[in-house]
C-alpha positions in Angstrom: -34.4 9.6 1.1 -37.4 11.1 -0.6 -37.4 12.9 -3.9 -37.8 16.3 -2.3 -34.7 15.6 -0.2 -32.8 14.4 -3.3 -33.5 17.7 -5.1 -31.7 19.7 -2.4 -28.5 17.8 -2.4 -25.2 19.2 -3.5 -22.5 21.6 -2.2 -23.8 22.8 1.2 -22.4 25.9 2.9 -19.5 25.0 5.2 -20.3 24.4 8.8 -19.0 26.1 11.9 -17.1 25.1 15.0 -19.6 27.2 17.0 -21.9 24.2 17.3 -23.8 24.9 20.5 -23.6 22.6 23.5 -23.0 19.3 21.6 -21.4 17.8 24.7 -23.6 16.5 27.5 -23.3 13.9 30.2 -23.7 10.9 27.9 -20.5 9.3 26.7 -21.2 7.9 23.3 -18.9 5.1 22.0 -17.8 4.7 18.5 -15.7 2.5 16.2 -13.2 3.8 13.7 -13.1 1.8 10.5 -10.7 2.5 7.6 -9.2 4.6 10.2 -6.1 5.9 8.4 -4.1 7.9 10.9 -7.1 8.8 13.1 -8.5 12.1 11.9 -12.1 11.0 12.5 -11.1 9.7 15.9 -9.7 13.1 16.9 -13.0 14.7 15.8 -15.2 12.4 17.9 -13.0 12.4 20.9 -13.1 16.2 20.8 -16.9 15.8 21.4 -16.5 13.5 24.4 -16.9 10.2 22.6 -14.9 7.1 23.4 -13.3 4.8 20.7 -13.8 1.1 21.5 -12.4 -0.4 18.2 -10.3 0.6 15.2 -9.3 -1.0 11.9 -6.8 0.1 9.3 -4.9 -2.2 7.0 -1.9 0.0 6.0 1.1 -0.8 8.2 2.5 2.7 8.0 -0.8 4.3 9.0 -1.1 1.8 11.8 2.3 3.0 13.1 1.2 6.6 13.1 -2.2 5.7 14.7 -0.6 3.7 17.4 1.9 6.4 18.1 -0.8 9.0 18.7 -3.6 6.9 20.3 -1.7 4.1 22.1 -3.3 1.2 20.3 -2.6 -0.6 17.0 -5.7 -0.9 14.8 -6.9 -4.3 13.6 -5.8 -5.1 10.1 -7.9 -6.1 7.1 -11.6 -5.5 8.1 -12.8 -8.0 5.5 -11.2 -10.8 7.7 -12.9 -9.6 10.9 -16.0 -11.3 12.2 -18.5 -8.6 12.8 -19.8 -10.3 15.9 -16.4 -9.9 17.6 -16.5 -6.1 17.3 -17.5 -4.4 20.5 -21.0 -2.9 20.8 -21.0 0.8 20.0 -23.3 3.8 19.5 -21.7 5.3 16.4 -19.9 3.7 13.4 -17.4 6.0 11.7 -15.8 5.0 8.4 -13.9 6.8 5.7 -14.4 3.8 3.4 -12.4 3.5 0.2 -14.2 4.1 -3.1 -14.0 0.9 -5.1 -15.9 0.3 -8.3 -19.5 -0.7 -7.6 -20.8 -3.1 -10.1 -24.5 -3.9 -10.4 -23.9 -6.6 -13.0 -25.0 -10.1 -12.1 -26.9 -9.2 -9.0 -28.6 -12.4 -7.8 -32.1 -12.4 -6.4 -31.5 -13.5 -2.9 -33.3 -12.7 0.3 -30.6 -11.2 2.5 -33.1 -9.0 4.3 -36.3 -10.5 3.2 -36.3 -8.5 0.0 -35.6 -9.5 -3.6 -32.2 -7.8 -3.6 -30.6 -7.2 -0.2 -27.7 -5.0 0.5 -25.3 -7.9 0.5 -26.0 -8.7 -3.1 -25.9 -5.1 -4.3 -22.5 -4.3 -2.8 -20.8 -7.7 -2.8 -17.0 -7.5 -3.4 -16.6 -3.9 -2.1 -15.4 -2.6 1.2 -18.7 -0.8 1.6 -20.2 -4.2 2.1 -18.1 -4.6 5.3 -19.7 -1.4 6.6 -23.1 -2.8 5.9 -22.4 -6.2 7.5 -21.2 -4.5 10.7 -24.2 -2.2 10.7 -26.4 -5.2 10.4 -24.6 -7.2 13.1 -24.0 -4.5 15.7 -26.9 -2.0 15.0 -25.3 1.2 16.2 -27.6 4.2 16.8 -25.9 6.3 14.1 -23.1 6.4 11.6 -20.9 8.8 9.7 -19.4 7.8 6.4 -16.9 9.8 4.3 -15.8 9.5 0.7 -14.6 11.5 -2.3 -16.8 14.1 -3.9 -17.2 12.0 -7.0 -18.9 9.2 -5.2 -22.2 10.9 -6.0 -21.6 11.0 -9.7 -19.7 7.7 -10.0 -21.2 5.3 -12.6 -23.8 8.0 -13.6 -25.1 8.1 -10.0 -25.8 4.4 -9.8 -23.1 3.8 -7.1 -24.7 6.3 -4.7 -28.1 4.9 -5.4 -26.9 1.5 -4.4 -25.3 2.9 -1.2 -28.4 4.8 -0.2 -30.7 1.8 -0.9 -28.4 -0.5 1.0 -28.5 1.7 4.1 -32.2 2.2 3.8 -32.6 -1.6 3.6 -30.9 -1.8 6.9 -33.6 0.6 8.3 -31.4 3.7 8.7 -32.7 7.2 8.0 -30.0 8.6 5.7 -28.9 11.9 4.2 -25.7 13.2 2.6 -23.9 16.4 1.7 -20.8 17.5 -0.2 -18.9 19.7 2.2 -15.8 21.8 1.6 -13.3 22.2 4.4 -12.1 25.6 3.2 -13.8 27.5 6.0 -11.8 25.5 8.6 -8.4 25.1 6.9 -6.8 27.0 4.0 -7.5 24.2 1.5 -10.3 23.6 -1.1 -11.3 20.1 -0.2 -14.7 18.8 -1.1 -15.8 15.4 0.3 -19.1 13.5 0.5 -20.4 12.9 4.0 -23.2 10.4 4.7 -25.0 10.4 8.1 -27.6 7.9 9.2 -29.7 7.2 12.3 -31.4 4.0 13.4 -35.0 4.3 12.1 -36.1 1.4 14.2 -35.1 3.3 17.3 -35.8 6.9 16.4 -38.4 6.8 13.6 -37.7 9.2 10.7 -35.5 12.0 12.1 -35.9 15.3 10.3 -33.1 17.7 9.2 -30.3 15.2 9.6 -27.7 17.8 8.5 -28.6 20.6 10.9 -25.4 22.6 10.2 -24.0 25.7 11.9 -22.3 28.1 9.6 -18.8 29.4 9.8 -17.3 32.9 9.4 -13.8 31.4 9.7 -11.6 32.0 6.6 -8.0 30.8 7.4 -5.2 31.8 5.1 -2.3 29.6 3.9 0.2 31.8 5.6 -1.3 31.0 8.9 -0.1 27.4 8.7 3.4 27.9 7.1 6.6 27.1 9.0 9.4 29.7 9.1 12.8 27.9 8.9 12.2 25.2 6.3 14.9 22.7 5.4 16.3 23.1 1.8 15.4 19.5 1.1 11.8 20.7 0.4 13.0 23.1 -2.3 12.5 21.7 -5.8 15.6 20.7 -7.7 16.4 22.5 -11.0 15.5 19.4 -13.0 12.1 18.9 -11.3 11.2 22.6 -11.5 12.2 22.8 -15.2 10.1 19.7 -15.9 7.0 21.1 -14.2 7.3 24.4 -16.0 7.7 22.7 -19.4 4.8 20.4 -18.6 2.6 23.3 -17.8 3.6 25.3 -20.8 2.9 22.3 -23.1 -0.6 22.0 -21.7 -1.3 25.7 -21.8 -0.5 25.8 -25.5 -3.0 22.9 -25.9 -5.7 24.8 -24.0 -5.6 22.6 -21.0 -5.3 23.7 -17.4 -2.9 21.0 -16.2 0.2 21.9 -14.3 1.7 23.0 -11.1 0.1 25.6 -8.8 1.9 28.3 -6.8 -0.3 28.8 -3.8 -1.4 32.3 -2.7 -0.3 32.8 0.9 -3.3 35.0 1.5 -5.7 32.4 0.0 -6.3 28.7 0.0 -4.6 25.8 -1.7 -5.8 23.1 -4.1 -6.7 19.8 -2.6 -3.9 17.9 -1.0 -3.6 14.5 -2.5 -1.9 11.2 -1.6 0.4 11.7 -4.6 1.8 14.9 -3.2 5.1 13.0 -2.4 5.8 12.6 -6.1 6.4 16.2 -7.0 4.3 18.5 -4.8 3.0 20.2 -8.0 -0.6 20.8 -6.8 0.6 23.0 -3.9 4.0 24.8 -4.2 5.2 27.7 -2.1 7.1 30.5 -3.7 10.5 31.4 -2.3 12.5 34.5 -2.9 15.7 33.9 -4.9 15.2 30.2 -5.3 12.9 27.5 -6.7 9.5 26.9 -5.1 9.2 24.3 -2.4 6.8 21.6 -1.3 4.9 21.9 1.9 6.6 20.1 4.8 4.8 17.1 6.5 3.9 19.4 9.5 2.4 22.0 7.1 0.4 19.2 5.5 -0.9 18.1 8.9 -1.9 21.7 9.7 -3.6 22.0 6.2 -5.8 19.1 7.3 -6.4 20.7 10.8 -4.3 18.4 12.9 -2.8 19.9 16.0 0.9 20.4 16.3 0.9 17.8 19.1 0.1 15.1 16.6 3.2 13.0 16.2 4.7 12.3 12.8 7.5 9.6 12.8 7.2 8.0 9.4 9.2 9.0 6.3 8.2 12.2 4.4 6.8 10.0 1.6 4.5 8.1 4.0 3.5 11.3 5.8 2.5 12.9 2.5 0.4 9.9 1.7 -1.2 9.7 5.1 -2.3 13.4 5.3 -3.3 13.4 1.6 -5.7 10.5 2.4 -7.0 12.1 5.6 -10.0 14.2 6.5 -10.2 17.9 7.5 -10.3 17.3 11.2 -12.1 20.5 12.3 -14.9 20.0 9.8 -15.5 16.4 10.9 -15.3 17.7 14.5 -18.4 19.8 13.8 -20.2 16.9 12.2 -19.4 14.7 15.2 -20.7 17.4 17.5 -23.9 17.5 15.5 -24.3 13.7 15.7 -23.7 13.8 19.5 -26.2 16.7 20.0 -28.9 14.9 17.9 -28.4 11.5 19.7 -28.8 13.3 23.0 -32.0 14.9 21.7 -33.4 11.7 20.3 -32.7 9.7 23.5 -34.4 12.4 25.6 -37.3 12.1 23.2 -37.5 8.4 23.9 -37.5 9.0 27.7 -40.3 11.6 27.6 
């Protein structure tokens, strides 16, 4: 990425589901790494792509994934030989953000350079993405991570990631995107897209986004007859009020949040099962309640046909760790459209 491109990074306007004609005759294949419960898979399948391999280590997420897609993902990707993974056109990965250390980087020649990607990222799960990119050479990839990936370790983490992908000869760009135009939730995430520079040269405008005028409200996804078990107990509600009061007196903004039904919520997190404090729903004549697992699924853009057969605790963790499916669907459509364009360019 050049300096001019770097200067324009940051929070981009949200994209639209009105992406024109992404689907064409070509059926692109993809692999689903760090797959969670399959949010990224839903997005790519919605654009006519076919999944040929998946990997997810968490046994509860594997159960939900298998229930909805009919196949159990491989386990720990670090134990998988990259050469055994099927050939594919697009690599998709919501890789976990582990600490990236640059200390002690040895001067090896992994890619004929002084410091190859294997040295820079050794000991992290991002390394597994790189080794699979190196072994299988897909035409494109989509990576997803937390917003803070960009600022982690004073920007050094992102620098290593971009250099590593560039070392592999992929043209790369990234954006922080908020899912709030697609679902009633403020959820910023970092998305990194790359195309094979050896095959396509240096593509321009990698993030050619279409903008959305959709502004869903929380009330659109709420259930009507909700079980009383989701209502906070007196003890928990008193604790949350006291906790918030204590921090307000100290000038801090910590504490629970009663969501506006005509607005959007805070970001759903994997810790939601603990007390639900970041997103509480007011109830007339009784304590506030948590969202139900189905409401959490809707908050992430999952269809009601998506099956949930794990405990509430596991469901909250799974949806809290997931992606905003409609947003990723637009990004998947953009990748499909560009691959179709690039391939036609090679033919002409």
